[in-house]
C-alpha positions as CSV (number, residue, x, y, z in Angstrom):
1,X,0.0,0.0,0.0
2,X,1.1,3.5,-0.8
3,X,-0.2,6.9,0.3
4,X,-1.5,9.4,-2.3
5,X,-3.0,12.9,-2.4
6,X,-5.7,13.5,-5.0
7,X,-6.9,17.0,-5.8
8,X,-10.1,17.2,-7.9
9,X,-11.6,20.3,-9.4
10,X,-15.3,20.0,-10.1
11,X,-17.1,22.5,-12.4
12,X,-18.5,25.4,-10.4
13,X,-21.9,24.9,-12.1
14,X,-22.4,21.5,-10.4
15,X,-24.7,21.5,-7.3
16,X,-23.6,20.2,-3.9
17,X,-25.3,16.8,-4.6
18,X,-23.3,16.4,-7.8
19,X,-20.0,17.2,-6.0
20,X,-20.8,14.7,-3.3
21,X,-21.7,12.1,-6.0
22,X,-18.3,12.6,-7.7
23,X,-16.4,12.2,-4.4
24,X,-18.5,9.2,-3.4
25,X,-17.8,7.5,-6.8
26,X,-14.0,8.1,-6.3
27,X,-14.3,6.5,-2.8
28,X,-16.2,3.5,-4.2
29,X,-13.5,2.9,-6.9
30,X,-10.7,3.1,-4.4
31,X,-12.4,0.9,-1.9
32,X,-13.3,-1.6,-4.6
33,X,-9.6,-2.2,-5.2
34,X,-8.8,-2.6,-1.5
35,X,-7.8,0.9,-0.7
36,X,-9.1,3.4,1.8
37,X,-9.9,7.1,1.7
38,X,-8.4,8.6,4.9
39,X,-9.7,12.1,4.6
40,X,-11.8,14.2,2.2
41,X,-11.2,18.0,2.5
42,X,-13.8,20.0,0.6
43,X,-12.2,23.5,0.0
44,X,-15.3,24.8,-1.7
45,X,-15.5,27.3,-4.6
46,X,-12.2,28.9,-5.6
47,X,-11.1,31.2,-8.3
48,X,-8.8,29.8,-11.0
49,X,-5.4,31.3,-11.7
50,X,-6.5,31.5,-15.4
51,X,-9.7,30.7,-17.3
52,X,-10.4,27.0,-17.9
53,X,-13.0,26.3,-20.5
54,X,-14.1,29.9,-20.4
55,X,-14.9,29.6,-16.6
56,X,-13.2,31.4,-13.7
57,X,-14.2,29.2,-10.7
58,X,-14.3,25.6,-9.7
59,X,-15.0,23.5,-6.6
60,X,-11.8,22.1,-5.1
61,X,-11.5,18.9,-3.0
62,X,-8.5,17.1,-1.7
63,X,-8.5,13.4,-0.8
64,X,-5.8,11.5,1.1
65,X,-5.9,7.9,0.1
66,X,-4.0,4.6,0.7
67,X,-4.1,2.0,-2.0
68,X,-2.0,-0.1,-4.3
69,X,-0.7,1.6,-7.4
70,X,-2.6,-0.9,-9.7
71,X,-5.9,0.3,-8.2
72,X,-5.4,3.9,-9.5
73,X,-5.9,3.1,-13.2
74,X,-9.7,2.9,-12.8
75,X,-9.9,6.0,-10.7
76,X,-7.8,8.0,-13.3
77,X,-10.0,6.7,-16.1
78,X,-13.1,7.8,-14.3
79,X,-11.7,11.2,-13.6
80,X,-10.7,11.7,-17.3
81,X,-14.1,10.8,-18.5
82,X,-16.3,12.5,-16.0
83,X,-17.9,15.6,-17.5
84,X,-18.2,17.3,-14.1
85,X,-14.5,17.1,-13.4
86,X,-12.5,19.9,-14.8
87,X,-8.9,18.9,-13.6
88,X,-7.4,16.3,-11.3
89,X,-3.9,15.7,-10.0
90,X,-2.7,12.6,-8.1
91,X,0.6,12.6,-6.3
92,X,2.4,9.9,-4.3
93,X,3.3,11.1,-0.9
94,X,6.8,10.3,0.4
95,X,6.7,7.5,3.0
96,X,8.0,9.9,5.8
97,X,5.2,12.3,5.0
98,X,2.6,9.6,4.8
99,X,3.7,8.2,8.1
100,X,3.6,11.7,9.7
101,X,0.0,12.1,8.5
102,X,-1.0,8.7,9.8
103,X,-1.7,7.2,6.4
104,X,0.9,4.4,6.7
105,X,2.1,2.4,9.6
106,X,5.6,2.7,11.0
107,X,7.1,0.4,8.4
108,X,5.9,1.2,4.8
109,X,5.0,-2.0,2.9
110,X,4.3,-2.6,-0.7
């Protein structure tokens, strides 16, 4: 298992139920592969640094997840195809940072 941080930007025109549905679907895909979603931090509506698809705002959410790398293919596919998702970025957290955040045990295992 490895620890990751996933940032998702949802279109600002989507209502709260739609945002929760996107985040729930991400959680379902991760848990279906044996992973876990440790935290979901909904930042809310934020202004973009530059216009994206002629829009100036989006709804940001950051998820901390623990899963095997092979489980991320389906999540990435979903995020690329979802019409409500404007952008997403997935980064692997270094083991020391993941342990500090409590996402991994003392000994990181693959």
